[in-house]
Every structure is written in structure tokens, then in C-alpha cells.
C-alpha positions in Angstrom: 0.0 0.0 0.0 1.2 3.6 -0.6 2.3 5.6 2.4 -1.1 7.1 3.2 -2.7 3.7 3.4 0.2 2.4 5.6 -0.3 5.4 7.9 -4.0 4.7 8.1 -3.3 1.2 9.2 -0.8 2.3 11.8 -2.5 5.5 13.1 -6.2 5.3 12.0 -7.3 8.0 14.5 -4.3 10.4 14.2 -5.1 13.7 12.6 -3.5 14.1 9.2 -5.1 17.3 8.1 -6.7 20.2 10.1 -8.6 23.0 8.5 -8.9 25.9 11.0 -11.0 28.1 8.7 -13.9 25.6 8.9 -13.1 23.7 12.1 -12.9 20.4 10.1 -10.2 17.7 10.6 -9.4 14.4 8.9 -7.7 11.4 10.5 -5.5 9.1 8.5 -8.3 6.5 8.6 -11.0 8.9 7.4 -8.9 10.2 4.5 -7.9 6.7 3.5 -11.5 5.5 3.4 -12.8 8.6 1.6 -10.1 8.3 -1.0 -11.0 4.8 -1.7 -14.7 5.7 -2.1 -13.7 8.3 -4.6 -11.5 5.9 -6.5 -14.3 3.3 -6.6 -16.7 6.0 -7.8 -14.4 7.2 -10.6 -13.8 3.7 -11.8 -17.5 3.0 -11.9 -17.9 6.0 -14.2 -15.7 4.2 -16.7 -12.7 6.6 -16.4 -9.5 4.9 -17.6 -6.0 5.1 -16.3 -4.3 8.2 -17.7 -7.5 10.2 -18.1 -7.9 13.2 -15.9 -10.0 15.1 -13.5 -10.0 18.9 -12.7 -10.6 20.5 -9.2 -11.9 24.0 -8.9 -12.0 24.1 -5.1 -10.9 26.0 -2.0 -8.8 24.3 0.6 -10.9 21.7 2.4 -11.2 17.9 3.0 -12.8 17.3 -0.4 -9.6 18.5 -2.1 -7.6 15.7 -0.4 -10.3 13.1 -0.9 -10.3 13.7 -4.6 -6.6 14.0 -5.0 -5.7 10.7 -3.3 -8.8 8.9 -4.7 -8.2 9.9 -8.3 -4.5 8.9 -8.1 -5.6 5.5 -6.7 -7.8 5.1 -9.7 -4.9 5.8 -12.0 -6.1 9.2 -13.0 -4.3 12.6 -13.5 -5.4 15.4 -11.1 -5.3 19.0 -12.2 -6.0 21.6 -9.5 -7.2 24.9 -10.9 -6.7 28.3 -9.2 -10.1 29.7 -8.1 -8.8 33.1 -9.2 -8.1 32.2 -12.8 -10.0 34.1 -15.5 -12.7 32.0 -17.3 -10.5 31.9 -20.5 -7.6 30.5 -18.5 -9.8 27.8 -16.8 -11.2 26.9 -20.2 -7.7 26.6 -21.7 -6.6 24.2 -18.9 -9.7 22.1 -19.2 -9.3 21.8 -22.9 -5.5 21.3 -22.9 -5.6 18.7 -20.1 -8.6 16.8 -21.6 -10.2 16.6 -18.2 -13.1 14.1 -18.2 -14.6 15.2 -14.8 -14.6 18.5 -13.0 -15.5 19.1 -9.3 -16.3 22.7 -8.4 -17.1 24.6 -5.3 -20.6 26.1 -5.2 -19.0 29.3 -3.9 -17.5 29.7 -7.4 -20.8 29.7 -9.2 -20.0 33.0 -11.1 -16.8 31.5 -12.5 -18.4 28.1 -13.2 -21.4 29.5 -15.0 -19.1 31.5 -17.3 -17.5 28.3 -18.6 -18.5 26.1 -21.5 -18.3 22.6 -19.9 -20.0 20.8 -22.8 -16.9 18.7 -23.4 -16.5 17.7 -19.8 -19.0 14.7 -19.4 -18.9 14.4 -15.6 -19.5 17.4 -13.2 -19.8 17.4 -9.4 -20.3 20.2 -6.9 -19.2 20.7 -3.3 -21.6 22.7 -1.1 -24.9 24.1 -2.4 -26.6 22.8 -5.6 -25.1 24.1 -8.9 -27.1 23.8 -12.1 -25.8 21.0 -14.3 -23.7 19.5 -11.4 -24.4 16.5 -9.3 -23.5 16.6 -5.6 -20.1 15.1 -4.8 -21.8 12.8 -2.4 -23.4 11.0 -5.3 -20.0 10.0 -6.6 -19.0 8.4 -3.3 -22.4 7.0 -2.2 -22.5 3.2 -1.8 -18.8 2.9 -2.8 -16.4 0.6 -0.9 -13.8 1.9 1.4 -11.1 -0.7 0.5 -8.4 -0.4 -2.1 -9.7 -0.5 -5.7 -9.5 -3.9 -7.3 -7.0 -4.9 -10.0 -3.5 -3.7 -10.5 -4.2 -0.2 -11.9 -1.2 2.1 -12.1 -1.2 5.1 -9.8 -2.0 8.6 -11.1 -0.3 11.8 -10.4 -0.9 15.5 -10.2 -1.0 17.1 -13.7 0.0 20.6 -12.7 -0.2 23.8 -14.6 2.1 26.8 -14.1 0.6 29.8 -12.4 0.5 31.7 -15.7 2.7 34.7 -14.6 4.0 35.1 -18.1 1.0 33.9 -20.2 -1.6 31.1 -20.3 -0.8 28.3 -17.9 1.3 25.4 -19.3 0.9 21.8 -18.1 3.7 19.5 -17.0 2.5 15.9 -17.3 4.4 12.9 -16.0 4.0 9.3 -16.6 1.7 7.1 -14.5 3.4 5.1 -11.6 3.3 1.4 -12.4 1.4 -0.7 -9.9 4.7 -2.6 -9.0 6.2 0.8 -7.8 3.3 1.7 -5.6 5.3 1.4 -2.4 8.1 3.7 -3.5 7.9 7.4 -2.4 6.5 9.5 -5.1 8.8 12.5 -4.3 12.5 12.8 -4.3 13.9 12.1 -0.8 16.6 14.7 -0.8 14.2 17.2 0.7 13.4 14.8 3.6 17.0 14.8 4.8 17.2 18.6 4.3 14.0 19.5 6.2 13.8 16.7 8.7 10.2 15.6 8.0 8.9 12.6 10.1 5.9 11.4 12.0 6.3 14.2 14.6 6.0 17.0 11.9 3.1 19.5 12.2 3.2 21.4 9.0 1.6 24.8 8.4 0.4 25.6 4.9 -0.8 29.2 4.5 -1.5 28.9 0.8 -4.0 27.3 -1.6 -3.5 23.6 -2.4 -4.0 24.2 -6.1 -0.4 25.6 -6.2 2.4 23.1 -6.7 4.5 23.7 -3.6 1.7 23.7 -1.0 0.1 20.7 -2.7 3.3 18.7 -2.7 4.5 19.6 0.7 1.2 18.9 2.4 1.2 15.4 0.9 4.9 14.9 1.9 4.0 15.8 5.5 1.1 13.4 5.6 2.7 10.6 3.7 5.4 10.5 6.4 3.0 10.4 9.2 2.9 14.1 10.0 -0.1 16.5 10.4 -0.8 19.3 8.0 -2.6 22.5 9.3 -4.1 24.0 6.1 -5.3 27.6 5.9 -7.3 29.0 3.0 -5.3 32.1 2.7 -2.4 33.9 4.3 -2.9 36.4 7.2 0.3 37.5 8.9 -0.8 37.6 12.6 -3.1 34.6 12.3 -0.2 32.5 11.0 1.8 33.3 14.0 -1.2 32.4 16.2 -1.5 29.1 14.3 2.2 28.3 15.0 1.6 28.8 18.7 -1.7 27.1 18.9 -0.9 23.9 16.9 2.8 23.7 18.0 3.8 23.9 14.3 7.2 22.4 13.6 7.5 23.1 9.8 6.0 25.7 7.5 6.4 27.2 4.1 6.4 30.8 2.9 7.1 33.2 0.1 9.1 36.5 0.6 5.9 38.6 0.4 4.7 36.8 3.5 7.9 37.5 5.3 7.6 41.2 4.5 4.0 41.3 5.9 4.9 39.4 9.1 7.9 41.8 9.7 5.6 44.7 9.3 3.6 43.6 12.3 4.2 45.7 15.5 6.8 44.3 17.8 4.2 43.9 20.5 2.0 41.7 18.2 5.0 39.6 17.2 6.0 39.0 20.8 2.5 37.7 21.8 3.0 34.3 20.1 5.1 31.4 21.3 7.1 30.2 18.3 9.4 27.8 20.2 8.0 24.7 18.5 9.0 26.0 15.1 12.1 24.3 13.8 12.0 24.6 10.0 10.6 27.4 7.9 10.9 26.7 4.2 10.7 29.4 1.6 10.8 29.7 -2.2 8.8 31.0 -5.3 10.7 34.3 -5.7 14.0 35.8 -4.8 14.0 37.1 -1.2 15.5 40.5 -0.7 18.6 40.2 1.5 17.4 42.7 4.2 14.1 40.8 4.5 15.7 37.4 4.9 18.3 38.7 7.3 15.6 40.2 9.5 13.6 36.9 9.5 16.7 34.9 10.6 17.3 37.5 13.4 13.7 37.0 14.5 13.1 33.2 14.0 16.7 32.0 14.4 18.6 29.9 11.8 15.6 27.7 11.0 15.0 29.2 7.6 15.7 26.9 4.6 15.4 28.0 1.0 15.1 26.1 -2.2 15.0 27.1 -5.8 13.1 24.7 -8.2 10.2 24.7 -10.6 7.1 22.5 -11.3 9.1 21.1 -14.2 11.3 19.2 -11.7 14.5 19.5 -13.7 16.6 20.4 -10.6 16.6 21.7 -7.0 19.0 24.0 -5.2 19.0 24.2 -1.4 20.6 26.5 1.2 20.3 26.6 5.0 20.4 29.8 7.2 24.0 29.3 8.4 25.3 29.0 4.8 23.1 31.9 3.6 24.5 34.2 6.3 27.9 33.4 4.8 26.6 33.8 1.2 23.8 36.4 1.5 21.5 36.4 -1.5 22.4 32.9 -2.7 19.8 30.2 -3.2 22.5 27.5 -2.6 24.0 24.6 -4.5 22.2 21.7 -6.3 20.9 18.7 -4.5 22.0 16.5 -7.4 23.5 17.1 -10.8 25.2 20.4 -11.8 24.2 23.9 -12.5 25.7 25.8 -15.5 25.5 29.4 -16.5 25.5 30.0 -20.3 25.3 33.1 -22.5 22.7 33.4 -25.3 25.0 31.5 -27.7 25.3 28.6 -25.3 28.8 29.4 -24.2 29.9 28.9 -20.5 30.3 32.0 -18.5 32.8 32.7 -15.8 32.1 33.0 -12.1 30.2 36.2 -11.4 28.8 36.6 -14.9 25.1 36.6 -15.4 23.4 34.3 -17.9 20.8 31.7 -18.3 20.6 28.9 -15.6 20.9 25.4 -16.9 20.5 22.1 -15.0 22.4 19.0 -15.9 21.5 15.5 -14.5 17.9 16.1 -13.6 14.8 14.1 -14.7 13.3 14.7 -18.1 10.0 16.5 -18.6 7.7 17.9 -21.4 5.2 20.7 -21.6 1.9 19.1 -22.5 0.8 19.8 -26.1 3.7 22.2 -26.6 6.7 20.5 -28.2 8.2 23.9 -29.2 8.2 25.1 -25.7 9.7 21.8 -24.6 12.4 22.0 -27.2 13.2 25.5 -26.0 13.8 24.2 -22.5 16.6 21.9 -23.6 20.0 22.5 -25.3 22.0 20.2 -27.4 23.8 18.8 -24.3 20.5 17.7 -22.8 20.6 20.3 -20.1 17.3 21.9 -19.1 16.3 25.5 -18.2 13.5 27.4 -16.5 14.6 30.5 -18.5 15.7 32.2 -15.3 18.9 34.2 -15.2 21.6 34.1 -12.5 25.3 33.6 -11.8 27.6 31.3 -9.8 30.3 32.4 -7.4 33.7 30.7 -7.2 32.4 28.0 -4.8 29.5 27.1 -7.1 26.7 28.9 -5.1 23.9 30.1 -7.3 22.5 33.6 -7.2 19.3 34.5 -9.1 18.9 37.6 -11.2 15.5 37.5 -13.0 13.5 35.7 -15.6 14.6 36.3 -19.2 11.1 37.5 -19.9 11.5 40.2 -17.3 14.8 41.5 -18.5 14.8 45.2 -19.5 16.9 46.2 -22.5 17.7 49.9 -22.0 20.1 51.6 -24.5 21.7 48.2 -25.2 22.3 47.5 -21.5 20.7 44.5 -19.7 18.8 45.8 -16.7 17.6 43.2 -14.1 14.5 44.4 -12.2 15.5 42.4 -9.1 18.7 44.4 -8.7 16.7 47.7 -8.6 14.0 46.2 -6.4 16.6 45.1 -3.8 18.0 48.6 -3.6 14.6 50.2 -3.2 13.6 47.7 -0.5 16.3 49.1 1.7 14.4 52.4 2.1 12.3 52.3 5.2 9.2 53.8 3.5 9.1 50.9 0.9 6.8 48.0 1.7 6.8 46.3 -1.7 8.2 47.2 -5.1 8.1 45.9 -8.7 10.2 47.3 -11.5 9.1 46.9 -15.1 10.4 48.1 -18.5 8.3 50.9 -20.1 8.8 51.8 -23.8 11.1 54.7 -24.4 11.8 56.3 -27.8 15.4 57.1 -27.0 16.4 54.0 -25.1 13.9 51.4 -26.2 12.9 50.7 -22.6 13.4 52.5 -19.3 12.8 51.0 -15.9 9.8 52.2 -13.9 9.4 51.5 -10.2 5.9 50.6 -8.9 6.0 51.0 -5.1 3.6 50.1 -2.3 4.6 52.7 0.4 4.8 52.1 4.2 3.5 54.5 6.8 1.2 56.6 4.6 0.7 57.4 0.9 3.6 58.2 -1.4 4.2 61.7 -2.7 6.6 63.6 -4.9 9.2 64.0 -2.1 9.3 60.2 -1.5 9.6 59.6 -5.2 12.6 61.9 -5.4 14.2 60.2 -2.4 13.9 56.8 -4.1 15.3 57.9 -7.4 18.2 59.6 -5.5 18.8 56.3 -3.6 19.0 54.5 -6.9 21.4 57.0 -8.4 23.8 56.5 -5.4 23.7 52.7 -5.6 23.1 51.8 -9.3 24.6 52.6 -12.7 22.8 55.2 -14.8 20.7 52.9 -17.1 19.4 51.1 -14.0 17.9 54.2 -12.3 14.1 54.3 -12.7 12.9 57.0 -15.0 9.8 57.3 -12.8 8.4 56.1 -9.5 4.7 55.4 -9.2 2.8 54.6 -6.0 0.2 51.8 -5.8 -2.0 50.4 -2.9 -1.0 46.9 -3.7 0.9 44.8 -6.3 -0.9 42.1 -8.3 0.1 38.6 -7.0 -1.0 35.1 -7.3 -2.3 33.3 -4.3 1.1 31.7 -3.8 2.6 35.2 -3.5 4.3 35.3 -6.9 4.3 38.8 -8.5 2.1 38.9 -11.6 4.5 41.2 -13.5 2.6 40.5 -16.8 -0.4 42.3 -15.2 1.7 45.3 -14.5 3.2 45.2 -18.0 -0.3 45.1 -19.6 -1.1 48.5 -18.0 1.7 50.2 -19.9 1.4 48.5 -23.3 
């Protein structure tokens, strides 16, 4: 039996998932039984191994029932962001070929905007939704034992967050029945983070994103308990760490910024002594922000750099980061190379495209051209991010190639400008984009969320002056604009494309 089933046999009454927003909880035994009911129901519909289902749900028990159940039936599971636009949802449903969709009744406005004529099976969670059967109908009368036969195990069929365009799918092969007892996830992370049966893992992000989805399953698969919030709230997360004696958690830099902005008295109210591993990723973390978090939480912060494509993973712990501030670490396996646009190796300290050697292969679903562009003639793969290596082989991130600003023939990296602006005490968040300029082609513009009141012309002048002191001429923003907030995905990733669209 896979790990969840083994855990259900060993600890049937132990909580595996807690949902504080609704007061619900699942034991290992309950989740195992519900997953098997779902699997039987899906098989009874005639769904075949390799076919797929799509989930349009908030965080809740049903999300886990369906994920584990579909995989036991040999199906691919595609979680969908509840904040996608109708055309994006339609694209993923069409591209993935989903044969069944389960939607939350709270999302009726989004659901009714979709053409679901090509999805033969539709179920709803919560109130009745026209054209959808209750999810209970799928599970009613179904057995709670493992599905019969030796069906392969399914997997998540994840789509990117669409920060630079329509979401793209990464599909992996089914897991043969003979391999059902092998861990689905690479075990390097387990040694690095120390997950075990004593783990209590806090997930403050939606499960339809890759990292929360995978790490929640990793915690439960190894006998731990996942405390799953529907959305991030800075003070509430601190309260959850204290209340549930959280041992492990996962964050993005934006969450760090918002927790650091809490008054000192509020931060001091919560007992964080159980907390022994805080994982972060998804975006480069400004050095001052991470340094402040380590000073507050201690050297428990561990960073990784990776992508849904799974071509490579880079790790760094707090002690090493303090020696190499700004680095995301060294690879867990294989090698990292930095190449120029002609595919030539660059020296230490020179910025170029990051390539991984020795990782597993992948393909973008229905997009052979995009897949080909991710590999070079040596078989190395890239996420199209830019960075550089130091003399010891530690990787430092610059930006995505798509975010690079070409100003007067000079490569300008937004992250470099953003890091400088974040040192100003009045800057809460910032994004830099390239805006068209007749003379230079593009010029950087800083979009700032101010702290301690609205921004004004005097603050804008201070920020430009700061950049002039710290940066070369082409990197100095031509203008500073103040916003109430920056557009971000639910996982905290900056939606730079949304900002760029405003200035097209």
C-alpha cells in the first residue's frame, strides 16, 4: 500500500489534516477510506488510467479526498486556481482533456461563465449548482477498500501559475502498480528539512499551487499532520504556529515582508518555540528581509530554488546563507551551468541563463516547441531564469529572461533595482518593469507600495536619489509610481505581466 494507506493502518485516529477556517479535521483512517470511495466512484464512471479530473476548489477535506482517490484510480489530477479568469480555466480544461470537474458552489459565477460541454462528468461541493451533481453522489455506496485490480497510480497534472501567459501543463507518466510502495517524491528534501511522524506542517497557501500541494502530501505521507489555511494572514499564521505547535512551515518572501511589518508587541505575543524549520521559495528574497527573518526566528529558515518542471533543485540553510547572503544554494543533485545566449559557458560572477544537468526529463503538455526550447544540445534543461555562480558554485538569481529590461543596449535586471529600493524604510513592496522609451527602447519604472502613509513627490525623489547612489545610470528608474498593492498570485508570486499590460 502507498504511504497514506500504511499510515491509516498504523494510526487510524491520528489527525493528518486540520482546516482551522472551517473547524474540520481528517484522521488518516478517514482520509484513506474517503479516498478509496472516490477511487471506486471514478472507476464506476468508466474513467480509464491516464484520463484526468480537474478540481476548482478552495482548501478543504474534499480537495484531499479527490486528490488521493483519483490517483488510486490511475487518473491525473489537475488543480485549478479559483482566481483564474474564465478563458484560463477553459484553456486548462481543454488542454488537459479533463473528463470530470469538481467545483465549489461558492464559485458559481466562474463556473457559469465556462463552457463545460466537453466535460462529461460534473460534481459540486456545497450548495446545488445547475448542471452539477452533488459530490456525495460519486461516493455514495462505494467501498472503502483499495480499488480492485492492478491499476497504475495517477499523479498531479499541474499547470504553471500563468505569470507570463496562459498556464502550461507538466504531465508525468503514471506510476506502475509494482512501484506503488516507492515514495513519489525525491527524498533529498526529507533529509534537508527533517520531515517525520512528529511533523506538524503549516500551509498558509492554496493547495492548487504546486508547492503547497506537494509539501502537504509529503508531510502526511510520512505520518505528520498538516494544518491547512485557506489564505495567508500575517498575525493569524503566528497564532497558528503557537496554537498547533507547528514544527514546519512554508512561505514566500511577500509573507515575510508582511509578518515583519507587524508591530513588535504583536509579534511578541505568540510562542514560536516549536517552530524548527521554515521553508521558503517561489521568488528571490531581498537580503534585508531574509536577514531580518533569521534574526527573529533564528537559523531555521531553509530556502530552495526549483520549478514545477522538476529539472533540478537547489538548497541553502540559514548558516550557509549568512555566509553567502542572496544565494539560493547549491544543487541537491547534478550540476548547474550558466550560459550566454550563444550557449557558451560564463565565468564566475557573470550573469546568464541557468541550466540544470543531470535532472529528470519533462515535457510541456501539447507544446513541443516550448519543450524543445527548455533543452539544449547537451540535454541540459532550463526554466529560463537568469543568474550567476560564485567561485564555490553557489547560485545567485537575477531575473527571468522575460522580465529583463533592455535599455540603451544594457541588460537591466529588475530584481537588482528592487533590492536597492527595499532598503528604504518607506518601501513596503516594489516591482520594476520596463516601459517603452523612444530614445532607449525601454526604461525602468518603479511601482512602489509605500509604508507609513501614501507616497508623494518627495518620497519619489528620495527613491530615485537612492538608486542614483547605488546603481549605474541605465538602472535608475525613470519614474516612481505609488500603488496600494501589487498584483500577486495566491502563492505570492508577483504577476509582472499584469503590470506590463497596463503600460502596453
